[in-house]
C-alpha positions, 0 to 999 in steps of 0.5 A, spaced: 185 553 325 189 554 331 187 557 337 192 562 336 190 564 329 183 565 332 185 569 337 189 573 333 183 575 328 178 576 334 175 582 334 170 583 340 169 591 338 171 597 343 169 598 350 168 605 348 162 606 344 164 612 340 170 608 337 166 602 335 165 602 328 161 595 328 157 597 334 150 596 331 152 589 329 152 586 336 148 591 340 143 588 345 137 592 346 134 593 353 129 596 356 132 603 356 132 603 349 124 602 349 124 607 354 128 612 350 124 611 343 117 611 346 119 618 349 118 615 357 124 619 359 128 625 358 134 624 362 137 618 361 142 616 367 147 611 368 154 609 371 160 610 366 160 604 361 153 602 362 151 604 355 149 611 355 153 613 349 152 606 345 144 607 346 145 614 343 149 612 337 145 606 335 138 609 335 141 616 332 145 612 327 139 607 325 133 611 326 129 608 321 129 601 325 125 605 330 118 606 327 116 610 334 121 615 331 118 616 324 116 623 325 122 625 330 128 630 327 134 627 331 139 632 333 145 630 336 149 635 340 155 632 341 161 629 337 162 622 338 170 623 338 175 628 340 174 634 345 167 636 346 165 642 344 162 644 351 169 643 354 172 648 349 167 653 349 166 653 357 174 653 358 174 660 355 170 663 361 174 666 367 173 662 373 167 665 378 165 670 373 158 668 371 152 667 375 147 661 374 142 666 371 147 667 365 149 660 364 141 658 364 140 663 358 146 661 354 144 654 355 137 656 352 140 660 347 144 654 344 139 649 345 134 653 341 138 654 336 139 647 334 131 646 334 131 653 329 136 649 325 131 644 324 126 649 322 131 653 317 129 649 311 121 650 312 117 655 308 111 654 313 109 661 316 109 658 323 117 656 322 118 663 319 115 666 325 119 662 330 126 664 326 123 671 326 122 672 333 129 669 334 132 674 330 128 680 333 131 678 340 138 676 338 138 669 340 139 666 332 146 664 330 147 660 324 153 656 324 155 649 322 160 649 328 157 646 334 163 649 338 162 656 335 154 655 337 155 654 344 161 659 345 156 664 341 151 663 346 155 664 352 158 670 349 150 672 348 149 673 355 156 673 359 160 680 358 166 680 354 170 681 360 168 674 363 172 671 358 180 669 358 180 670 350 181 678 348 176 682 345 180 682 339 180 674 339 173 674 339 172 679 334 176 674 329 172 668 332 166 672 330 167 677 324 160 677 323 157 677 330 163 681 334 162 682 341 161 689 341 154 687 339 153 685 346 157 690 350 156 697 347 148 697 346 142 694 350 139 688 347 132 686 347 129 682 353 128 674 351 122 671 352 124 664 352 117 660 353 115 664 347 121 662 343 119 655 345 112 656 343 113 658 336 118 652 335 113 648 338 107 651 333 112 650 327 113 643 328 106 641 330 104 645 323 109 640 319 107 634 324 114 633 326 117 633 333 125 635 334 129 631 339 136 634 341 141 629 344 146 631 349 152 626 351 159 626 354 157 632 359 162 628 364 168 629 359 166 637 358 168 639 365 172 634 368 178 638 370 173 644 373 169 641 379 166 648 381 164 649 373 162 642 372 157 643 378 154 650 375 154 648 368 150 642 369 145 645 374 144 651 369 143 646 364 138 642 368 134 648 370 134 650 362 131 643 361 125 645 365 123 650 360 122 644 355 118 639 359 112 642 357 112 641 350 111 634 346 114 636 340 121 639 343 124 634 347 131 635 350 134 628 351 140 629 356 145 623 357 148 623 364 152 619 369 148 617 375 153 620 380 153 627 377 146 627 376 145 626 384 151 631 385 147 636 382 140 635 384 142 634 391 144 641 392 139 646 395 136 651 391 133 646 385 126 647 385 121 643 381 125 637 382 119 632 383 117 634 376 124 633 373 125 626 376 118 624 373 122 625 366 128 621 369 130 614 368 132 609 373 140 608 372 141 603 366 142 596 369 144 590 366 142 583 369 146 576 368 143 574 361 143 581 358 151 581 359 152 574 357 148 576 351 152 582 350 159 579 350 156 572 346 154 577 340 161 580 340 164 573 339 159 570 334 160 576 330 167 573 328 167 568 323 173 564 326 169 563 332 162 561 328 166 555 325 170 553 331 163 552 335 158 551 330 154 557 332 152 563 328 150 570 331 142 569 331 143 563 335 145 568 341 138 570 341 136 563 344 138 563 352 140 555 352 145 556 345 148 562 348 150 559 355 152 553 351 157 558 346 160 561 353 161 554 356 165 552 349 169 558 349 171 558 356 172 553 361 167 550 366 170 553 372 175 558 373 177 555 380 176 548 380 172 544 386 165 542 388 164 548 392 166 553 386 162 557 382 162 556 374 166 560 370 160 565 368 158 566 375 165 567 377 166 573 372 159 576 373 161 576 381 167 580 380 165 585 375 160 588 381 161 594 385 159 596 392 153 598 389 151 592 386 152 595 379 155 591 373 157 594 366 158 592 359 165 596 359 168 592 365 165 585 362 168 587 355 175 589 358 176 583 362 174 578 356 179 582 351 184 582 356 183 575 357 184 573 350 190 577 349 193 574 355 191 567 352 195 569 346 201 570 350 200 563 353 199 560 347 206 563 344 209 560 350 207 553 348 200 553 350 195 548 348 193 550 341 188 544 340 184 545 346 176 545 345 176 552 350 179 558 347 180 562 353 183 558 359 182 560 367 189 563 368 188 568 362 181 570 365 184 571 372 190 575 368 184 579 365 181 581 371 187 583 374 188 588 368 181 590 368 181 592 376 188 596 375 185 600 369 178 601 373 182 604 379 186 608 375 181 611 369 175 611 373 175 610 380 180 615 382 179 619 375 172 620 377 173 621 384 180 625 385 178 628 392 177 621 395 184 618 392 188 619 399 182 615 402 182 610 397 189 609 397 189 608 404 186 601 403 192 599 398 196 592 400 191 591 405 185 586 407 178 586 403 174 587 410 174 592 415 170 594 421 169 601 425 176 600 429 180 598 423 177 604 418 178 609 424 186 607 424 186 608 416 182 614 415 182 618 421 177 620 426 172 622 421 172 615 418 164 614 418 163 620 413 169 618 409 166 611 408 159 614 407 162 617 400 166 611 399 160 607 399 156 612 395 161 611 389 161 603 390 168 602 393 166 599 399 160 595 401 156 594 408 155 587 410 153 586 417 157 590 422 163 590 417 165 593 410 168 590 404 171 592 398 168 588 392 173 584 388 172 589 382 177 593 385 182 588 389 187 587 384 188 594 382 190 596 389 193 589 391 188 588 396 187 581 399 182 576 401 180 576 409 179 581 414 183 586 417 181 584 424 180 578 429 173 575 428 
């Protein structure tokens, strides 16, 4: 088979876990997976693209593969596709119309309803007691719609006037539980710890645990920074009520920067206790990333036939490396002082904080494969032993960098866009003097923010922009000052 035919059929999956139908076929287990299934942590942190959603999707979709979870009822509170329910529900709230206490109570109500859903089919006395208490204090709402469940929970504690939708609209949305219930008469005080205790007792009685999994929170509030801060902080405050129960766990998948942003603000009590159940940021070393991309290559029958390897071979480190250096040339930049092709790629997907993600590696390689197809269509070497040439890898990096700058770096840090753009078409290395010219008298504070997001890195007395972002901003090698 010609190389162009192999590339035309090549399926390396999707960079976003929610869109990858074959994810379980080439998922690479890491320590984060074992930490998760053994209930070591409740808050799972990682940068965008580090594999949080992949972990959730593979474990929840293949629970039978994890004996540690045989007694766990998993409830995924997040849609894998489309606009998150959280976003649609919270979008209905008028800006600056809510208190933290109201949002905390709404989160607790929503999350408790998910646990109560898991108990609703039980006929035990303990389950009936938990459901009866929730009904009594007015926090039970039966619906299969996740959107309605979170919207109803907000409505339960926020006055109808705090929503952008009219009372008539709310009546139509909830004909069986109209807003008048909450606005025209007082309702019982909710003892949330008691509600949780009853749920825990019911689960213990049937020798089960219940985990509620919440993901895609960054997508829910990305257009409203103030609401995002308030909603995520109130969710973490609500989470603290769940910490004392082994039978009821709330598992939150959070972007590292959002977690840091919420917890470093004042007024967050018992942070030490929360941090004890918070994972280190998800991290990938060289061997894990190589395994990830090679598992995907060997998922393709045409690759197996060309190189005489199969997917199970990728569990052997030597065969994994041999496979990579068969598909790619030995070097991207040729020379005795140049690194091999894997090291070249590995170094260029690193941000200023030393973080590398599977998503960036996947994007670079898939871009390179597409570029190689273009090269072959213009008369490239169809019979080459290697499938993807150095020129294609360089082009793949350029495209990945451009996309990374636009869809991640700037999209996630809009307040720093002008500072980031100030480096465009400049040099990669700066000192205090050149940074002051670019960023103004407050340059040192701005640089701290740029370091925090991994856009610049302190190296001795100067600051460097990592290779990851250079092509995307047309930044060239070298210093902006005389050395």
